C-alpha positions in Angstrom: 62.6 50.1 50.4 64.8 53.3 50.7 66.6 52.8 47.0 63.2 52.7 45.5 61.9 55.8 47.3 64.8 57.6 46.4 64.8 56.8 43.2 61.1 57.7 42.4 61.6 60.6 44.2 64.8 61.9 41.7 61.6 61.1 38.5 59.0 63.0 40.2 61.6 66.0 41.4 62.4 65.9 37.3 58.6 66.1 36.3 57.6 68.6 39.0 61.2 70.5 38.8 61.5 70.3 34.6 57.7 72.1 34.4 58.9 74.8 36.7 62.4 75.3 34.2 60.4 74.5 31.3 57.6 76.8 32.2 60.1 80.1 33.1 62.4 79.7 30.3 59.4 79.9 27.6 57.4 82.2 29.7 59.3 85.6 28.9 59.1 84.8 24.7 55.1 83.5 25.3 53.1 83.6 22.2 56.7 85.6 19.7 56.3 83.4 16.5 59.1 81.7 15.4 60.8 83.9 13.4 60.5 87.0 15.7 62.0 84.6 18.4 64.6 83.6 16.4 65.6 87.7 16.2 65.2 87.9 19.9 67.3 84.9 20.7 69.7 84.4 17.9 72.0 81.6 18.9 72.6 82.4 22.1 71.8 79.3 24.4 68.5 79.5 26.2 68.8 81.2 29.8 66.3 82.6 32.3 65.4 86.1 31.2 62.4 86.7 33.0 63.4 89.2 35.7 66.8 90.8 35.9 68.2 87.3 35.0 65.9 84.5 36.8 63.1 82.8 36.0 59.5 82.6 37.8 56.6 80.0 37.0 52.6 80.4 35.8 50.0 78.3 35.8 51.3 75.5 34.3 53.4 74.3 37.4 51.6 75.5 39.8 48.5 73.2 38.4 51.4 70.2 38.6 51.3 71.5 42.2 48.0 71.3 43.1 47.7 67.6 41.3 50.8 66.4 43.0 49.2 68.1 46.7 45.3 65.7 45.1 46.9 62.9 45.0 49.1 63.6 48.0 46.2 63.2 49.7 43.8 60.5 47.2 46.7 58.2 45.2 43.9 55.3 44.5 40.2 56.5 44.5 40.4 58.8 41.7 36.5 60.6 42.8 38.3 61.8 46.0 41.2 63.3 43.9 39.1 64.9 42.2 37.3 67.2 45.1 40.6 67.7 46.4 41.9 69.0 43.3 39.1 71.0 42.6 39.1 73.0 46.5 42.6 73.9 45.5 41.7 75.2 41.7 39.0 77.3 43.7 41.6 78.7 46.6 44.0 79.1 43.6 41.6 81.4 41.6 41.3 83.5 44.7 45.1 84.0 44.4 44.8 86.0 41.0 46.7 84.3 39.3 48.1 86.2 35.6 46.8 84.1 32.2 44.7 81.5 33.6 42.9 79.9 30.7 39.6 80.7 29.9 37.9 77.2 30.0 40.1 76.8 33.5 38.8 80.1 34.4 35.1 79.4 33.5 35.2 75.8 35.4 36.5 77.3 38.6 33.8 79.8 38.3 31.3 76.8 37.8 33.1 74.7 41.0 32.7 78.0 43.4 29.7 78.2 42.1 28.6 74.5 42.9 28.4 72.4 40.7 30.9 69.4 41.5 33.9 68.7 39.7 31.9 66.2 37.8 30.0 68.6 35.8 32.2 71.7 35.8 34.2 71.4 33.2 33.2 73.3 29.4 33.6 71.9 26.4 37.1 73.1 24.9 39.9 71.2 23.0 42.7 73.8 25.4 46.0 72.3 26.4 45.0 73.0 30.3 44.8 69.9 31.2 48.3 68.4 29.6 50.2 70.4 32.0 48.5 68.1 34.7 49.1 64.6 32.8 53.0 64.1 33.5 53.2 63.6 37.0 49.8 61.9 36.8 51.7 59.3 34.6 55.0 58.7 37.1 53.0 58.4 39.7 50.5 55.6 38.8 51.9 54.4 35.2 52.3 51.1 36.2 48.4 50.8 37.1 47.0 52.2 33.4 43.6 51.9 34.4 43.4 53.7 37.7 46.2 55.9 35.7 43.3 56.6 32.8 40.7 57.4 35.8 42.6 60.1 37.7 43.6 61.4 33.7 40.1 61.5 33.0 38.9 62.8 36.1 42.0 65.9 36.4 40.8 66.6 32.6 36.5 66.9 32.7 37.3 69.2 35.7 37.9 72.2 33.4 37.7 70.2 29.6 34.8 68.5 28.8 35.3 67.5 24.7 36.8 64.0 23.9 40.1 65.0 22.5 41.7 67.2 25.6 41.6 63.8 27.3 43.0 61.9 24.6 45.4 64.3 24.1 46.5 64.2 28.0 46.6 60.9 27.9 49.6 60.7 25.4 52.4 61.4 27.4 51.8 59.2 30.8 51.6 56.6 29.2 55.3 55.8 29.2 58.8 57.5 30.1 61.2 54.9 28.5 62.0 57.4 25.4 61.4 56.6 21.7 59.7 53.3 23.0 57.3 55.5 24.5 55.0 56.1 21.0 54.3 52.3 20.6 53.0 51.9 24.5 50.7 55.8 23.0 49.7 54.1 20.3 48.9 50.4 22.1 46.6 52.4 25.1 44.9 54.7 22.3 41.8 52.3 20.9 39.3 55.4 21.2 41.6 57.8 19.0 40.0 59.9 16.1 41.2 59.8 12.5 42.9 63.8 13.3 45.1 62.4 15.9 45.8 58.9 14.5 47.5 60.9 11.6 49.3 63.5 13.8 51.3 60.0 15.4 51.3 59.0 12.6 53.7 62.0 11.3 55.1 62.2 14.5 55.9 58.7 13.8 57.8 59.1 10.1 59.4 62.1 11.0 61.2 60.3 14.1 62.0 58.1 11.9 63.6 60.9 9.3 64.8 62.6 12.4 63.4 65.5 11.7 64.1 69.2 12.4 61.1 69.9 15.2 60.3 72.8 12.6 60.0 70.3 9.5 57.6 68.6 11.7 55.8 71.8 13.5 55.5 73.1 9.6 54.0 69.4 8.5 51.3 70.2 11.1 50.4 73.7 9.5 52.6 75.7 12.7 54.9 78.0 10.6 54.2 80.8 13.5 54.5 78.6 16.4 53.0 76.4 18.4 49.5 77.1 19.6 47.1 76.7 22.6 44.9 73.6 20.9 46.2 70.3 22.4 46.6 68.5 19.4 48.7 71.1 18.2 50.6 71.6 21.8 51.1 67.6 22.9 52.3 66.3 19.4 54.9 68.9 19.0 55.5 68.2 22.9 56.0 64.7 22.0 58.1 65.4 19.1 60.7 67.2 21.0 60.8 64.9 24.1 61.1 61.5 21.7 64.1 63.3 20.0 66.2 63.8 22.3 64.6 61.7 25.0 68.1 61.5 26.8 68.5 65.4 26.4 66.7 67.6 28.9 68.6 70.6 27.4 68.1 70.0 23.7 64.8 68.8 24.1 63.2 71.8 26.0 65.4 74.5 23.7 63.9 72.6 20.2 60.0 73.3 21.7 61.0 76.7 23.3 62.3 77.5 19.8 59.4 76.7 18.1 57.0 79.8 18.8 53.8 80.4 20.1 52.6 78.8 23.9 56.3 78.2 25.2 55.4 78.4 28.5 53.2 75.5 28.1 55.3 73.0 25.5 58.3 74.6 27.7 56.7 72.7 30.5 55.2 69.4 29.2 58.0 68.9 27.3 60.8 69.6 30.5 58.3 68.0 32.7 58.9 64.7 30.6 61.7 64.7 30.0 62.7 65.4 33.9 60.4 61.8 34.3 62.9 59.7 32.0 66.4 61.3 33.3 65.3 62.7 36.8 65.9 66.1 38.4 69.9 65.3 37.9 70.0 65.9 34.9 68.4 69.1 34.9 71.1 71.8 34.0 71.9 73.5 37.2 71.8 77.3 36.0 68.3 76.7 34.8 67.5 75.5 38.0 69.7 77.3 40.8 68.2 80.7 38.0 64.6 79.8 39.5 62.9 82.7 42.0 59.8 81.3 43.4 58.0 81.5 47.1 56.1 80.5 48.6 56.2 77.1 46.3 60.2 77.4 46.2 62.6 74.6 44.4 62.8 73.4 48.0 58.9 73.3 49.1 59.1 71.0 45.2 61.5 68.9 45.9 59.5 68.1 49.5 56.6 67.1 47.6 58.3 65.3 45.3 59.7 63.5 48.1 56.7 63.0 49.9 54.8 61.6 46.6 57.7 59.1 46.8 57.0 58.1 49.9 52.9 58.1 49.4 53.4 55.5 46.4 56.0 53.3 48.1 53.4 52.4 50.5 50.1 50.4 49.8 48.4 53.3 48.3 45.6 53.3 50.8 43.5 56.6 51.2 44.6 57.0 55.1 44.3 61.0 55.5 47.3 62.5 55.5 48.5 66.2 55.9 48.8 68.1 52.7 52.4 69.5 52.5 52.1 73.6 53.9 52.2 76.3 51.6 51.4 80.1 52.3 48.4 80.7 50.5 48.1 84.3 51.4 51.6 85.4 50.3 50.6 83.8 46.9 48.5 86.8 46.4 51.3 89.9 46.6 53.5 87.5 44.6 50.5 86.9 41.9 50.7 91.2 41.6 54.3 91.5 41.3 54.5 88.7 38.7 51.3 90.1 36.5 53.6 93.3 36.4 56.3 91.6 35.1 54.3 90.1 32.5 52.6 93.7 31.6 56.6 94.8 31.4 57.4 92.3 29.2 54.0 93.2 27.0 55.2 96.6 27.0 58.8 95.3 25.7 57.0 93.3 22.7 56.3 96.4 20.9 59.7 97.1 20.5 62.1 95.6 17.7 63.4 93.9 16.9 60.4 92.2 14.9 
């Protein structure tokens, strides 16, 4: 039992810390075009450059942590999980997060107006649900019916377009490298023509071992990966499946595609972390994270508590949430906002 808990804890820490690392690495370059990003980075290895050679995380990691807290409370009942997640979203909004997506903002306001999680979502096919999905996959992947129920409620809290749910379902279906693609396709009976075409292209380019930029261009993403979930998730899946055992390589590949790099970086790093575990995250990337109140140590504790919780009978007995200093999140977010504005000003300068 102890060995199983530690093995699962390493996978869960791989998802949570991997998400944080990929998020922080991509954040300084978010929405830069691939061409301009190439001029900024050149051939240098990717390292933290958000603030004095350190990295901070955005909403991608915060949503993963909220999902973890909600799973800790209710690992067996999707509707009760959704209620806990909805309350965490409400209080997260009060902490003034920077860069919140439009659909997530509108949905969380609806939650504050008293609309239940089952009706709070808005019509959007943005990539928000995808950044909450990898952790669900590691925790619930052995029970696909329950996994689908959790992905559904996690998605519909904020996004109601069916494409958002299908996109969020792609990654969590399996974490065994290239064999995951077959598992994904076998579980997507309701896939639409657009998604089937994307998966066909993904499979073909994987067999040819095409560079990620070639695959992105085949999807029409010449300037970078957009926030549309049918752009974000296939690009992320491709980089992960092309290098399933190479954490650094997969993350660098997707960030160098340009576009919504904090989210694509977070998704790929979460999937890679689930595959290879936290021990395979480059130490310089992990040590370079500067976060509070949800520190690296706090994220490891969340992973271990989840591993312990899911090693049990998964009953919905009440457990205490992992403590986090919510009041400290407000000054942290204000400081973060100042840094984001500084990066926006920096982009007015060359190289163009």
